[in-house]
Residue, then its C-alpha position, 0 to 999 in steps of 0.5 A: x529473503x524475498x522483497x516486495x516492490x510496490x506502489x502504496x495505495x492512498x490512505x483511506x482516512x483522507x482524499x489526498x494521494x500523498x505518499x503514493x507516487x514513490x515505489x517502495x521496497x519492503x522485505x517479507x517477514x521471515x518470522x511471525x510476530x509474538x507478544x512480549x510476555x511482560x508488556x504485551x507488545x509485539x516483538x520479532x527477531x527479524x530485523x529486515x522487517x524494519x527496512x523500507x526503501x523508497x524509489x522514484x521509479x520502479x526501474x530503480x527499485x528493481x535495479x537496486x534489488x538485482x544489484x544486491x542479490x535480493x529476490x523480489x516480487x513486483x506488484x503493479x498498482x491497480x488503476x482507480x476508476x473515477x466515478x463522476x457524480x453530480x450533487x443534483x442526481x440526489x434529487x432527480x425524478x428518476x432515481x433508482x433508489x427512493x428518497x428516504x427523508 
């Protein structure tokens, strides 16, 4: 039973960074999901897949996994680069791409 400790990425649907500050401990799936023959919903016999623990610090998550004898893998978050752009650059004379309108 292997657990992943990571910091979730921001949602692609909105520009905010809500729910990205906490560290998450999730278990790797032990078995593949299979469709239910009657309804077509996905099912799994792995109950650890439903466990998702949140911690304020990475050290807290590592300490929890170590105290409970859980093998874990820590994934460090990638730092997002800020691309500074000005709206006026769309109308600049020396644009790299020609104006298409």
